[in-house]
C-alpha positions as CSV (number, residue, x, y, z in Angstrom):
1,M,0.0,0.0,0.0
2,Q,2.9,2.3,0.6
3,C,3.9,2.1,-3.1
4,L,0.4,3.2,-4.2
5,K,0.4,6.0,-1.7
6,C,3.8,7.4,-2.8
7,C,3.3,7.1,-6.5
8,L,-0.4,7.9,-7.0
9,S,-0.1,11.7,-6.8
10,K,2.5,11.7,-9.6
11,R,0.2,9.5,-11.8
12,L,-3.0,11.5,-11.6
13,A,-4.0,13.5,-14.7
14,P,-2.0,16.8,-14.8
15,D,-5.1,18.7,-15.9
16,W,-7.1,17.8,-12.8
17,H,-8.2,20.7,-10.6
18,P,-5.9,20.9,-7.6
19,T,-8.9,20.7,-5.2
20,V,-10.1,17.5,-6.8
21,K,-6.6,16.0,-6.6
22,T,-6.3,17.0,-2.9
23,V,-9.7,15.6,-1.9
24,L,-9.0,12.3,-3.8
25,L,-5.5,11.9,-2.3
26,E,-6.7,12.7,1.3
27,T,-9.5,10.2,1.0
28,L,-7.3,7.5,-0.4
29,E,-4.6,8.1,2.3
30,R,-7.3,7.8,5.0
31,Q,-8.6,4.6,3.5
32,I,-5.0,3.1,3.2
33,R,-4.1,4.1,6.7
34,S,-7.3,2.7,8.2
35,T,-7.0,-0.6,6.2
36,S,-3.3,-1.0,7.2
37,E,-4.2,-0.6,10.9
38,I,-7.0,-3.0,10.6
39,V,-4.8,-5.6,8.9
40,V,-2.0,-5.3,11.4
41,R,-4.3,-5.7,14.4
42,G,-6.3,-8.4,12.6
43,S,-3.2,-10.4,11.8
44,L,-2.2,-10.3,15.4
45,L,-5.6,-11.5,16.4
46,V,-5.5,-14.3,13.9
47,N,-2.2,-15.4,15.4
48,E,-3.5,-15.2,19.0
49,V,-6.7,-17.1,18.1
50,L,-4.8,-19.9,16.4
51,H,-2.5,-20.0,19.4
52,W,-5.6,-20.3,21.7
53,Y,-6.7,-23.4,19.7
54,L,-3.3,-25.0,19.6
55,S,-2.5,-24.5,23.2
56,R,-5.6,-26.3,24.6
57,P,-4.9,-29.3,26.9
58,V,-5.6,-32.6,25.1
59,E,-8.8,-33.1,27.0
60,E,-10.1,-29.6,25.9
61,Q,-8.9,-29.6,22.3
62,V,-11.3,-28.1,19.8
63,A,-11.0,-28.4,16.0
64,L,-9.2,-25.5,14.4
65,P,-11.5,-23.2,12.4
66,K,-11.2,-23.4,8.6
67,L,-8.5,-20.9,7.6
68,D,-10.6,-19.1,5.0
69,Q,-11.5,-15.6,4.1
70,S,-14.5,-15.7,6.5
71,F,-12.4,-16.5,9.5
72,V,-9.7,-13.9,8.7
73,T,-12.3,-11.2,7.9
74,A,-14.0,-12.0,11.3
75,C,-10.6,-11.4,13.0
76,F,-9.9,-8.3,11.0
77,T,-13.3,-6.7,11.8
78,R,-13.4,-7.6,15.5
79,G,-13.1,-4.5,17.6
80,L,-14.3,-2.2,14.8
81,E,-17.6,-0.4,15.0
82,V,-20.3,-2.7,14.0
83,R,-21.8,-2.4,10.5
84,P,-25.2,-3.9,9.9
85,G,-25.6,-7.0,7.8
86,R,-22.3,-8.6,8.5
87,A,-22.8,-12.2,9.8
88,W,-20.3,-14.1,12.0
89,N,-19.7,-17.8,11.9
90,E,-20.9,-19.0,15.3
91,G,-18.3,-21.8,15.4
92,Y,-15.4,-19.4,16.2
93,R,-17.1,-16.2,17.2
94,G,-16.8,-17.0,20.9
95,V,-13.1,-17.8,20.7
96,I,-12.4,-14.6,18.7
97,E,-14.3,-12.6,21.3
98,E,-12.6,-14.3,24.2
99,V,-9.1,-13.7,22.8
100,F,-9.9,-10.1,21.8
101,Q,-11.2,-9.3,25.3
102,D,-8.2,-11.0,26.9
103,K,-5.4,-9.5,24.6
104,F,-6.7,-6.5,22.7
105,T,-8.8,-4.3,25.0
106,N,-6.1,-1.7,25.4
107,Y,-5.3,-1.7,21.7
108,P,-5.9,1.8,20.1
109,F,-9.3,2.4,18.5
110,I,-9.2,2.2,14.7
111,H,-11.5,4.6,12.8
112,R,-13.1,3.1,9.8
113,S,-13.6,4.7,6.4
114,P,-16.8,4.6,4.4
115,G,-16.8,1.6,2.1
116,D,-13.8,0.0,3.8
117,Y,-15.4,-3.5,3.9
118,Q,-14.2,-4.1,0.3
119,C,-10.7,-3.3,1.3
120,I,-10.8,-5.5,4.3
121,T,-12.2,-8.3,2.2
122,M,-9.4,-8.0,-0.3
123,A,-6.8,-7.8,2.5
124,A,-8.3,-11.0,4.0
125,Q,-8.1,-12.7,0.6
126,L,-4.4,-11.7,0.3
127,Y,-3.7,-12.9,3.8
128,I,-5.2,-16.4,3.0
129,T,-3.2,-16.5,-0.2
130,N,0.0,-15.7,1.8
131,I,-0.8,-18.4,4.3
132,A,-1.3,-21.0,1.6
133,A,1.9,-20.0,-0.2
């Protein structure tokens, strides 16, 4: 995302009005910053949730959640302001909530940007791709 942020202003059409350019760049920078913060915290939460599953005593072991986009997106969006219409998989919701409350209550609040769910979804897809690689 840093590459996009650094290069975009040089690639915009030179005949654009400076105000339009400024508004677009500020909006994109806000979106990129927000998404980056969400991905960093979400990645830490994914790690802690997997650690929770793997560290259970033998008699308390629970099957690992499927490492898919739905699971990663749930971790990425936990702790963000709730947006209507987003469903959780009940199978791992309790564990994500428990780990979040235990490890992330003092983590700084992340402000969301309008329309950021698409960015979060794409980041989750990339995260899954990187795990599988």
